[in-house]
GUVO-11835 format. One line per 8 residues: for each residue x, y, z of C-alpha. Coordinates in steps of 0.05 Angstrom, whole numbers, plus 5000, padded with zeros to 4 digits. Example, Ala and Ser with C-alpha at 12.3 -4.5 7.8 and 13.67 -1.06 7.14 Angstrom:
2
5246/4910/5156 | 5273/4979/5143 $
***
This chain:
295
4474/5046/5261 | 4505/4995/5214 | 4516/5049/5161 | 4552/5092/5212 | 4597/5034/5232 | 4614/5021/5158 | 4631/5094/5149 | 4680/5094/5207 $
4707/5023/5198 | 4778/5045/5184 | 4787/5094/5243 | 4755/5042/5288 | 4807/4992/5262 | 4863/5041/5279 | 4838/5053/5349 | 4828/4978/5362 $
4898/4964/5337 | 4928/5016/5382 | 4887/4999/5443 | 4895/4924/5436 | 4965/4920/5408 | 4987/4870/5460 | 4935/4820/5436 | 4924/4835/5362 $
4999/4836/5349 | 5001/4761/5360 | 4956/4753/5299 | 5009/4781/5253 | 5019/4712/5221 | 4948/4718/5191 | 4966/4779/5150 | 4988/4742/5086 $
4925/4700/5087 | 4881/4760/5097 | 4914/4797/5039 | 4907/4736/4994 | 4832/4730/5011 | 4820/4804/5002 | 4852/4804/4933 | 4816/4741/4912 $
4748/4773/4927 | 4770/4837/4892 | 4796/4802/4829 | 4733/4758/4826 | 4690/4816/4801 | 4737/4855/4756 | 4733/4854/4680 | 4798/4823/4656 $
4789/4856/4588 | 4800/4923/4623 | 4868/4904/4653 | 4908/4923/4592 | 4963/4976/4601 | 4949/5049/4584 | 4989/5113/4577 | 4964/5134/4646 $
4995/5072/4677 | 5061/5092/4645 | 5056/5165/4670 | 5043/5143/4742 | 5100/5093/4742 | 5148/5145/4714 | 5126/5194/4767 | 5141/5143/4822 $
5209/5126/4793 | 5233/5197/4779 | 5204/5230/4841 | 5233/5177/4888 | 5303/5188/4861 | 5297/5264/4861 | 5272/5267/4932 | 5327/5221/4957 $
5382/5265/4928 | 5348/5329/4954 | 5342/5302/5025 | 5408/5264/5028 | 5448/5326/5044 | 5403/5340/5105 | 5394/5270/5134 | 5408/5203/5102 $
5356/5167/5145 | 5303/5218/5125 | 5323/5211/5052 | 5317/5135/5055 | 5251/5135/5093 | 5217/5185/5046 | 5244/5151/4984 | 5215/5085/5007 $
5148/5119/5017 | 5150/5142/4945 | 5175/5081/4907 | 5136/5033/4951 | 5087/4995/4905 | 5013/5007/4907 | 4976/4973/4965 | 4939/4909/4951 $
4879/4942/4985 | 4879/5001/4937 | 4827/4968/4892 | 4783/4954/4953 | 4784/5027/4974 | 4775/5050/4902 | 4711/5008/4898 | 4685/5043/4961 $
4700/5110/4928 | 4663/5090/4864 | 4727/5091/4824 | 4754/5045/4769 | 4778/4982/4805 | 4803/4950/4741 | 4852/5008/4730 | 4878/5004/4802 $
4882/4928/4801 | 4922/4928/4736 | 4967/4985/4761 | 4980/4946/4824 | 5004/4887/4783 | 5048/4929/4737 | 5080/4973/4790 | 5097/4915/4835 $
5134/4880/4779 | 5170/4945/4759 | 5192/4959/4830 | 5217/4887/4838 | 5270/4908/4786 | 5277/4982/4804 | 5290/4974/4879 | 5350/4927/4871 $
5379/4974/4819 | 5376/5036/4864 | 5393/5001/4929 | 5468/5011/4921 | 5455/5086/4915 | 5410/5088/4977 | 5452/5046/5024 | 5498/5083/5072 $
5537/5025/5100 | 5581/4968/5078 | 5525/4920/5061 | 5537/4881/4998 | 5472/4854/4971 | 5470/4832/4898 | 5416/4852/4849 | 5389/4782/4838 $
5388/4766/4912 | 5344/4826/4928 | 5302/4817/4866 | 5286/4745/4884 | 5267/4764/4955 | 5221/4819/4931 | 5190/4776/4877 | 5180/4720/4927 $
5136/4768/4967 | 5098/4793/4906 | 5082/4726/4873 | 5043/4690/4929 | 5006/4752/4953 | 4990/4786/4887 | 4997/4739/4828 | 4968/4676/4860 $
4900/4706/4881 | 4895/4736/4811 | 4907/4667/4780 | 4858/4633/4828 | 4803/4684/4813 | 4816/4671/4738 | 4808/4596/4748 | 4745/4603/4790 $
4714/4642/4732 | 4711/4574/4697 | 4660/4551/4749 | 4601/4600/4743 | 4561/4576/4804 | 4621/4582/4850 | 4642/4647/4819 | 4572/4677/4829 $
4576/4661/4903 | 4645/4694/4908 | 4622/4756/4870 | 4560/4764/4913 | 4605/4765/4974 | 4660/4808/4944 | 4642/4864/4993 | 4677/4822/5046 $
4743/4847/5017 | 4735/4914/5053 | 4723/4882/5120 | 4780/4833/5111 | 4824/4893/5097 | 4797/4928/5159 | 4815/4868/5203 | 4884/4864/5173 $
4892/4938/5187 | 4878/4925/5261 | 4935/4874/5261 | 4983/4919/5223 | 4969/4978/5269 | 4977/4933/5331 | 5044/4909/5306 | 5066/4980/5290 $
5043/5006/5358 | 5079/4951/5395 | 5143/4965/5357 | 5137/5040/5368 | 5122/5036/5442 | 5172/4982/5460 | 5230/4997/5412 | 5228/5069/5389 $
5248/5133/5424 | 5215/5199/5406 | 5267/5246/5376 | 5277/5296/5320 | 5292/5241/5269 | 5227/5205/5286 | 5186/5270/5281 | 5219/5288/5215 $
5204/5219/5186 | 5132/5223/5208 | 5121/5293/5180 | 5158/5275/5117 | 5112/5216/5107 | 5052/5261/5115 | 5077/5310/5063 | 5092/5257/5010 $
5027/5220/5026 | 4985/5281/5010 | 5030/5300/4951 | 5023/5232/4919 | 4947/5227/4928 | 4935/5296/4898 | 4987/5287/4843 | 4953/5222/4823 $
4885/5256/4821 | 4913/5314/4780 | 4947/5268/4729 | 4886/5222/4725 | 4834/5277/4716 | 4844/5287/4640 | 4836/5211/4631 | 4772/5208/4673 $
4809/5169/4727 | 4814/5220/4783 | 4797/5172/4840 | 4833/5111/4811 | 4898/5148/4795 | 4898/5181/4863 | 4892/5114/4898 | 4942/5081/4852 $
4996/5133/4866 | 4979/5150/4939 | 4958/5085/4973 | 5021/5045/4989 | 5038/4974/5008 | 5067/4997/5074 | 5075/4926/5100 | 5126/4916/5044 $
5158/4984/5060 | 5167/4966/5133 | 5197/4898/5115 | 5245/4931/5066 | 5266/4984/5117 | 5276/4934/5174 | 5313/4884/5129 | 5360/4929/5090 $
5364/4996/5125 | 5367/5026/5195 | 5303/5003/5230 | 5289/5076/5246 | 5274/5085/5172 | 5212/5042/5181 | 5180/5098/5222 | 5164/5135/5157 $
5127/5074/5129 | 5092/5064/5195 | 5069/5136/5196 | 5047/5131/5124 | 4997/5076/5144 | 4964/5126/5192 | 4964/5184/5143 | 4936/5145/5084 $
4883/5112/5127 | 4860/5180/5154 | 4859/5207/5083 | 4819/5148/5057 | 4771/5152/5115 | 4756/5225/5098 | 4746/5206/5025 | 4698/5149/5041 $
4660/5194/5090 | 4650/5248/5037 | 4628/5197/4984 | 4578/5162/5030 | 4553/5228/5058 | 4530/5248/4988 | 4495/5182/4973 $
***
């Protein structure tokens, strides 16, 4: 029974978030703390010697940068909101939970953890650079202003747990306890997923209206979600990193994407990032089910 519950943890989290959105939405303030804890447990067991950059890291970052710009210019002539929403889904940095899911899939967590660090830092520079191209209004936001806001999100939630885990390594007895309980990272992520889905559901039900733009954004998010997962797997296969590269390129920090859309674009753009949460969670659930089924 417990094994079945573990296998379906993520879809259960989605259903709980949707059904209890009026209650779980109030726990949104816990999300940063949950992410910090999840990453701390994940970083506690990785081999820091394996975090060095590789040519595969570079390929995946270049794919994100180039593909995001290309897809924006292709879609811009059809619908500017669709172009912005899908571009955000592509250049959005790797999710902090990617290493957690990669571990469940028996992939290389060191590769994903290091890619998460690198791509977040790259995007902190890239996004302010391309923002003037993406905007379709009179907003005048400087490069350094946007860079500092993005970096202020990255540092406490990504860099700080990494540094804390590094310090705890100096205390073997404490570190052993943390490592033994590192499996908690998956369940912390599952609980944070409930809160994120609840917040998204509340926003969608109370503020959004179903229309062609919303449907296009949701379907567009599905297409680029699958495309990025499978592209990552394809690029990573020659390097023996099929699972890790797929998660690195496909699993997105959609909390960041929603914040970016709501803060600097039309709030409707956030629908694509919200839909991406659902699509990537379903995809990851299928992957975990197939892996555990064969154990």
